N, C-alpha and C positions, 0 to 999 in steps of 0.2 A: 463370637464373631470371627475369631481367628480361624476356625474351621471353615467358615464361608470363604474367607480370603484364600485359604489353602486350595479350595476348589477352583477359585479363579486362576491361581498360579498353575494348577495342574492342567487346566484347559488351555493355557497359553504358555508353553515352555519358555523360560528365560533365554535359552539359546537362540530362539527365533524371534523374540520380542525386540522392539526398537524403543530407544529413548526418545523423548520429545525433541532434543537437539538433533538427533539423527534424522528424524522425519522432516524437520524444518530444512535441513540441508538438502534432502531430496526435493522438497517443495520449491526451494529457491531455484533449482535448475529446471523446474517444470512450470511454475506458476506464470501464467501469461501476463497478469497485471504487474508483477514485479519486473519481469523482463521488459515490458513496455516502458516502465518508468526508467529503467536503466538505459534503454535505447534513446529515450527522450533526453536524458542527461548528455549522452554522447552527441546527439544532434545539436543541443544547445551550445556545447563547447565548440563545435564546428561553426555554428552561426556567429558566435562571438569572434572567432578568428576572421570570418568574412567581414565583420564590421571593422576590424583592425585595418583592412585593406584601404579604407578611406583615409587613413593617415599616412600611408606609405606611398612611395613613388610608383608610377606606372610607366611602362614603355611598350611601344608597338613598332613592328617592322612593316613598312609599306612598300609596295612595289607595283609596277604596271608595265605593260607593253601595248603599243598601238601602232597602227599604220595610218598615215595621213596622205592625202592627195591634194595638191595645190595647183590651180590654174592661174597663170599670170597673163595679164593683158598688155604689159609693156613689151614692145617688139624686141628690144635689145636683150631682154631676159627670157625670151620665149624658148630658147634652146637650152636653158638651164633646168636641170631636173632636181627638184627638191622633194619629190615624192619618195616615201619610204618609211621605214619603221623608226620608232623611238622607244627607248626604255628609261624607266625611272626606278630608283631604289632609295629608300630613306628610313631613318629611325627617328621616332618622336617620343619624347619623355616628358612627364609632368610630375611635379612634386607639389602637393598642396602646402601652402604656407599659412593660410588663414581660412579654415572652414569649420566654424564652431559646430555646425550640425553634424559633421562627421565624428568629431570627438564625443559629442553627446550620444551618438548612435553606438560608438564603441563602449561607452559606459553602460548603455542599456544592454548590450550584448553580455557584458560581465554580470550584470544583475540577472539577466535571463538564465545564465548558468547557475547562479545561486538559487533561483526559483526552481529549476529542474532538480537541483540537489535536495532541496526541501521536499519536493515531490517524491523523490526516491526514498528518502528517509521515512516519509509517511507510508509509502507502499511497503517498505521493509517492516515497519511496526504493525501495519495491518496484516501482513503475512504471518507474523509471529502470533498475533491474536487469533487469526482464522485457524491456523494449524493447532494451536493450543485448545481452542474451543472444540474442534473436531476430535482431537485426541481424548479429551476428558468426556466428550459425548459418548465415545465408544466405551470408555471405562464405566460410565454411569449406566449405559444400556446393558453392559455385561453384568454389572452388579445387580441390576433389577432382575435380569433373567435368573441369576444364581439364587437370589432371595426368593423369587417366586417358586423356583423348583424346590428349594428347601421348605418353603411353606406347603407346597403340594405334598411333599413327603410326610410332613407333620400332620396334615389334614387326612392323608391316606391312613396313617396310623390311628388317628382318632376315629375315622370311619370304620376301620376294622374292629376297633374296640367297641364302638356302638353296636355293630352287628353281633358281636359275641355276647354283649350284655343283653341285647334284645332276645337272642336265642335262649339264654338262660332265664329270661324273664325279670332281670333286674332294672331294665329301662323300657321306655315305651318306643313305639315305632317313630315317634317324632324326632328323637335323638338321631336315629339312623338317617332319616330323610334330611334333617338339617345338615348333617355331616356330608351326605351325598350332594346336596345343593352347593355347599361350600367347595367341595372337591371339583364339581363341574365349573364353578366360577373361577377357581384358581387355574384350572386347565385352560380356560379361555384367556386368562391373563398371561399364561405361559406362551401361548401362541402369539399374542400381541407383542410380548416382550422379545420373543425370538425374532419376529419380523422387524421390530424396531432396531435390534442389534445388527441385523443384516443390512438395513438401510444406513445406519450410522457407519458401518465398516465401508460400505460402498462410497459414502461421502468422503471419508478419510482417504481412501485409495485414490479417488478422483483428485483430491487436493494435492497429494504428495506425488502423484504420477507413478504409482506402483501398486501391484495387487498383493493382497494378503498382508497388509500392514497390521502389525499386532503391537499395541502399546504396552509398555511395562506398567504394571499396576502400582498404585500408590501404596507406600509402605504403611502398615497398620499403626506403627509406632511413630509415624511422621508427625512432628510438631509444626502446626501451621504458623508461619511467621506473622508477627504483629506488624501493623502499618507504621512505618517510620518515614518522616516525622509524624507524630501523632497530633497534627494541627492542620485543619483543613485549609487555613489561609495560606500555608506554605505551598500546598498542592495547587491552589488556585493561582497563586503568583507565578509558579513555574509554568502552568498551562498557558497563562496569558503572555509569557515571554518566549517559551521554548517549543510549544506545540507546533508541528509542521504546518498545519493549516493557518495558524496565526502568522508564522514566518512567511508563508507564501503570500498572505494578504498584505503584510508589511512590505515585502519586496515589490508586490504589484503597485503599492502606493508610491514607492520610490521611482519605479519605472514610469508611472503616470506623471510624476513631477518632472522627470527628465523629458518626457514627451512634450510637456508644456514649454520647457526651456528650448527644446529643439524647434517648436513651432514659432517661437519668438525670434529665432535666428532668420526667419524669412525676410526680415527687414534689413539684415546686415549684409555687407559686401563679402565677397570671396576673393582671395588672392592666391594665384598659382604661379609657380616657377616653371617655365616651359623651355625646352631645348630640343633642337632638331638638326639633323644632318641629312641632306638629300643630294643625290647624284642623278643627272639626266644625260643621256647619251643619244645623239642624233647623227647617224653615219652620213646622211646626204646633206647635212647642213640645214640651215633655217632660211627664212625669207630675207632676213637681214644679212646673212652670210651664206648665200647659196653655194652648194657644191663643196663646202668645207666641213669635214668631219669635226664635230664639236662634242665636248663633254663639259658639263657644268657641275661644279661642286658648290653647295651652299650650306653654310652652318648658321644656325640662329639660336640665340639665347635671349629670353625676355621674361617679363613679369606681366601676367594677365589679371586685370581687375574687372570684376563684375559687380555692379551696384544696382540692386533692384529698385525701381522707382514706383511702379504701380502694377498690381497683379489682379485687379478686379475685386478687391476686398477678400481675396482668398486667404491671405495670411491672417487677417483679423478674425475671420470666421473659424479658421483652424485653431486659433488660440482660444476662442470661446468654447469650441468643442473639447479641447484637451482639458480646460479648466473644469468643465462639467464631468469629464471622465475621472479627473482627479478627485472631485467630490464623491463620486461613486466608489472609487477605490478606498477612500477614507471611511465611508459608511460600511463597506464590506469588511474592513479591518475591525471596526467597532463591533459589528455583528459576529465576526469570528471570535473575538475575545469574549463576548458575552456568552456565546454558545459553549466554548470550552470551559469557561468558569463554572457554568451550571453543570456541565458534564463532570467536571472534577469534583464538585460537591456531591453530586449523586453517586459517583463511583466511590468516593471516600466513605460516605455514610453507608453505602451498600456493603463494603467490605467490613466495616465495623459491625454492622448488623449481622453479617454472615458469621463472623467470629463468635458473636454472642449466641447465635442460633446453633452453631456447632456444639458449644458448651452445654446449651439447654438440651439438645438432642442426645448428647452423651448421657446426661442424667436421665432423660426419658427412656433411653435404651435399657439402662440398669433397672429402672422402675418397671418397665414393661416386662422384662425378664422375670423379675420378682413376682409381678402380678400373674404371669403365666404359670409359674411354679406353684403359686398359691391356688390357682384355679384347678390345676391338675390334681393337687392333693385334695382339694374340696370335692372334686368330681369322684375321686376314688372312695371318699368316705360318705358321699351322698349329700353333701351340702351345696354342691354346685351342679348345674346341668351342663349338657354337652355344648350348648350354644355359648355358654360363658367361656369354655376352653377355646372354642373356635374364634370367638371375638378377641380373646387375649393373644392367640397366635397371630391373627391378622394385624393387631396393633403392634406387636413386636416386630414383625417383618416389615411393616410399613415404616416404622421408626428407623429400622436399619437402612432401608432404602433412602429415606430422607436424610439421614446422617451422612451417608456416602455422597449423595448429591450435594449436600451443603459443603462438604470439604472440597469437592471439585469446584464449586461455585466461588469459594473463597480464593482459591489459587488463580482461577481465571479472572476473578474480579480484581485481584491485586495487580495482575499484569495489565488489565484494562485501565486501572487507575494510573499506572505509570505511562501507558500509551497516551492518555488524555493529558498528562503532565508533560509529555514530550521527552521522557527520560528512558523509555523502554529500549533495552538492548539485549543482545544474546547472553550477556552475563546474568540477566534476570531469568532467562530460560534455563541456564545452567544451574542456577540456584533451585529451580523447580525440579530439575533432573536429580538433584541430590536427595530429594524426598521419595524417589521411586524405588520400588523393590528390585534389586539386582539378582 
């Protein structure tokens, strides 16, 4: 099998090949889903700061200019002109003293940021899995094509031997036709494998945002890591606590509870500290003091109380609505925990089964090689026929393909298990990089 892997390495020079971590870095700068999650986190942070404004003072500058005309009916004032412009300028400031709804809204904004952070972590882990899956899909497709071509070479040799033996009369035409049929079948498989490799490469290029992405092959001597901890309950517990989807559902429940608390504040009063300073200028005077230029400066400071009395049962119905939404959020959390728990069990036992399958396929590879050698020897001495050798060859190369695919599936499955548990990071990808051929 080392010769087959040498063919893989020759087809993809290490100088041009990329590691899994390198391709993930390319994908992070290109993947739309990850970038959308990052933008969502930034927007959530700005939204939280908007909610903070409800706790801080506000100020406004007001001003105006107008022209007024006044007609007087009193004879002794008929020659007095009070028509003319007037200007006003003022500053108004408000500081909330007691607005419980605003404080709850600020807490919701903070939790909204946490929710977006969990979304980004989920998108990050999903990106790692998608790139890893596409990476090993290319390697698996390349192995399949390599094994099919090696099988085609072996079948061609068997076909040539069958033709020579038929010409000298030691075998029948059946052997030649069987070898020809198998050669045609393997040729069709080569075409399909070549097309599948092309499609898988295009999928990887599309994911990482570059053309000609060439994954480093998995080292033949790489030892697949065992699952640690080797207890499914630990993985289930981690999934129920740390998985980004569960965390999002938990935060959504907290926000629903805060929304209920905010709805209940509809019955509570609000208290604001208000201050203002206004200047009014009237060059031609006013009715009370006609013809006298006047300027009025007024400063005010006070406390405003607003006590709701009746709002048409809007507050009561809003509370009922938020309580129902709170129940929904609680049910969504339970559903998320159940789903990730089941996914963790399936992923854990899938990896365990994959490791056992790799060990069994290694033994099957050795047995298939021995069976092929025995059939070739038997064919030479006349105790085996051509179809026996062809079947042994087909079994050997199918076992090689299955073994390569099983190794890739174990690595991807291990990362998926950590994703389900909510613990997948770039450190896990770096550990997989260490198993690649440099």
